[in-house]
C-alpha positions as CSV (number, residue, x, y, z in Angstrom):
1,M,124.3,208.1,6.9
2,T,127.7,209.5,6.3
3,P,129.5,209.2,2.9
4,G,131.1,205.8,2.5
5,E,129.0,204.3,5.2
6,E,127.6,200.9,4.3
7,P,123.8,201.0,3.8
8,G,121.8,198.4,5.6
9,R,118.3,197.8,6.7
10,D,117.8,200.4,9.4
11,A,115.0,201.0,11.9
12,V,113.2,203.6,9.8
13,E,112.9,201.3,6.7
14,L,111.8,198.4,8.9
15,I,109.2,200.4,10.8
16,K,107.8,201.8,7.5
17,A,107.5,198.3,6.1
18,D,105.8,197.0,9.2
19,H,103.4,200.0,9.1
20,R,102.4,198.9,5.6
21,R,102.0,195.3,6.6
22,L,99.8,196.2,9.6
23,L,97.6,198.6,7.5
24,I,97.2,195.9,4.8
25,L,96.1,193.3,7.4
26,L,93.5,195.7,8.9
27,E,92.2,196.8,5.5
28,R,91.6,193.1,4.7
29,L,89.3,193.0,7.7
30,L,87.2,196.0,6.6
31,T,84.7,193.9,4.7
32,P,80.9,193.7,5.3
33,T,81.0,189.9,5.5
34,L,83.1,187.3,7.2
35,W,85.3,185.1,5.1
36,D,87.3,181.9,5.7
37,G,90.4,182.9,7.6
38,F,89.0,186.2,8.9
39,E,89.7,185.3,12.6
40,D,93.3,184.3,11.7
41,V,94.0,187.6,10.0
42,L,92.4,189.5,12.9
43,A,94.6,187.6,15.4
44,E,97.7,188.3,13.2
45,A,96.8,192.0,13.0
46,V,96.2,192.4,16.7
47,A,99.4,190.6,17.6
48,G,101.3,192.6,15.1
49,I,100.0,195.9,16.3
50,E,100.8,195.0,19.9
51,A,104.3,193.8,19.1
52,H,105.1,196.8,16.9
53,A,104.0,199.2,19.6
54,D,106.0,197.3,22.2
55,A,109.1,197.4,20.0
56,E,108.8,201.1,19.3
57,E,108.2,201.9,23.0
58,Q,111.2,199.8,24.2
59,L,113.7,200.6,21.4
60,L,112.9,203.5,19.0
61,Y,111.3,206.0,21.3
62,P,114.0,205.9,24.0
63,A,116.7,206.3,21.3
64,L,114.8,209.4,19.9
65,A,114.2,210.7,23.5
66,E,117.9,210.5,24.1
67,A,118.7,212.3,20.9
68,R,115.9,214.9,21.2
69,P,114.9,215.3,24.9
70,G,111.5,216.8,25.3
71,Y,110.5,216.4,21.7
72,G,106.7,216.9,21.8
73,P,105.6,214.6,18.9
74,L,107.2,211.7,20.9
75,R,104.7,212.3,23.7
76,D,101.9,212.5,21.1
77,A,103.0,209.2,19.7
78,L,102.9,207.5,23.1
79,N,99.4,208.9,23.6
80,A,98.4,207.5,20.2
81,H,99.7,204.1,21.3
82,Q,97.5,204.3,24.3
83,A,94.5,205.2,22.2
84,I,95.2,202.2,19.9
85,E,95.7,199.9,22.9
86,D,92.4,201.0,24.3
87,E,90.7,200.3,21.0
88,L,92.4,196.8,20.9
89,Q,91.0,196.1,24.3
90,A,87.5,197.2,23.2
91,L,87.9,195.0,20.1
92,D,88.8,192.0,22.3
93,E,85.4,192.3,24.0
94,I,83.5,192.0,20.7
95,D,82.6,188.6,19.2
96,V,83.6,188.1,15.5
97,G,80.0,187.9,14.3
98,D,78.8,190.9,16.3
99,D,77.4,194.0,14.5
100,D,79.9,196.2,16.5
101,L,82.9,194.5,15.0
102,Q,83.2,196.5,11.7
103,P,82.7,199.9,13.4
104,A,85.4,198.9,15.9
105,L,87.8,197.8,13.2
106,H,87.2,201.0,11.3
107,R,88.0,203.0,14.4
108,L,91.2,201.0,15.0
109,H,92.2,201.4,11.3
110,D,91.6,205.2,11.5
111,L,93.6,205.6,14.7
112,L,96.4,203.5,13.3
113,Q,96.4,205.3,10.0
114,Q,96.6,208.7,11.6
115,H,99.3,207.5,14.0
116,I,101.4,206.1,11.2
117,A,101.1,209.3,9.2
118,D,102.1,211.4,12.2
119,E,105.0,209.1,13.1
120,E,106.4,208.9,9.6
121,S,106.2,212.6,9.1
122,L,107.3,213.8,12.5
123,L,109.3,211.1,14.3
124,L,111.0,208.9,11.7
125,G,112.6,211.9,10.0
126,M,114.0,213.0,13.4
127,V,115.5,209.5,13.8
128,T,117.3,209.7,10.5
129,Q,118.7,213.2,11.5
130,H,119.6,212.6,15.1
131,V,120.3,208.9,15.5
132,S,123.4,207.4,14.0
133,A,123.2,205.0,11.1
134,E,125.0,202.3,13.2
135,T,122.4,202.8,16.0
136,C,119.5,202.6,13.5
137,R,120.8,199.3,12.1
138,A,121.2,197.9,15.7
139,L,117.7,199.1,16.5
140,A,116.4,197.4,13.4
141,Q,117.9,194.0,14.5
142,H,116.6,194.4,18.1
143,F,113.2,195.5,16.7
144,V,112.9,192.3,14.6
145,E,114.0,190.1,17.6
146,L,111.5,191.8,20.0
147,E,108.6,191.4,17.5
148,A,109.5,187.8,17.0
149,E,109.5,187.2,20.7
150,D,106.2,189.1,21.2
151,E,104.4,187.4,18.4
152,G,105.8,184.0,19.1
153,L,107.5,183.8,15.7
154,T,111.0,183.2,14.5
155,V,113.2,186.0,13.4
156,E,113.0,184.6,9.9
157,Q,109.1,184.7,10.0
158,V,109.2,188.3,11.0
159,E,111.7,189.1,8.3
160,E,109.4,187.4,5.7
161,D,106.4,189.5,7.0
162,L,108.4,192.7,6.7
163,A,109.6,191.8,3.2
164,W,105.9,191.3,2.3
165,G,105.1,194.7,3.8
166,E,107.9,196.3,1.7
167,R,106.5,194.8,-1.5
168,E,102.8,195.6,-0.9
169,A,101.1,199.0,-1.0
170,P,98.2,199.7,1.3
171,R,95.0,199.7,-0.6
172,P,91.3,199.3,0.2
173,W,89.8,195.9,-0.5
174,S,86.9,195.4,-2.9
175,G,84.6,193.9,-0.2
176,S,84.5,190.5,-1.8
177,D,84.0,187.5,0.5
178,D,87.7,186.7,0.6
179,P,90.0,189.6,-0.3
180,G,93.0,187.3,-0.4
181,M,96.6,188.3,-0.4
């Protein structure tokens, strides 16, 4: 951002908040027993991951590719998205009460956590360096709209989810029957 430029929610801030939200949802699921609402949280996590990846691939990654053609970590991020999508497809084949559910959720969590660490350390810094603040703000608005469309939510609901992600810090859950919010 240049001096005197108005700060606003930009794509980097929004993506980091959504990363936190998605990790928190997955961490809630990493419990040895099922609890009331488990399936709803699972559905929300899966829909959120899919919408997030779609928004990044349609909006953020092309902006970064234009600013930094041939940037290797961008290709790695797309490969990570494919690995996460493959794990989501495998998860879809598992019944909620199946013994394979927790190992699959742990694999998904680990893939997502590594991807987020790589993306935040390698890609998002490049966005702030090579994509204008105005473009980042426009990307943020489009990101929210696309996530709302993909998840079947209103823009306001997505904004509320992102605000929740900004307030919360990812943490492991105690393993109680209902980890709550």
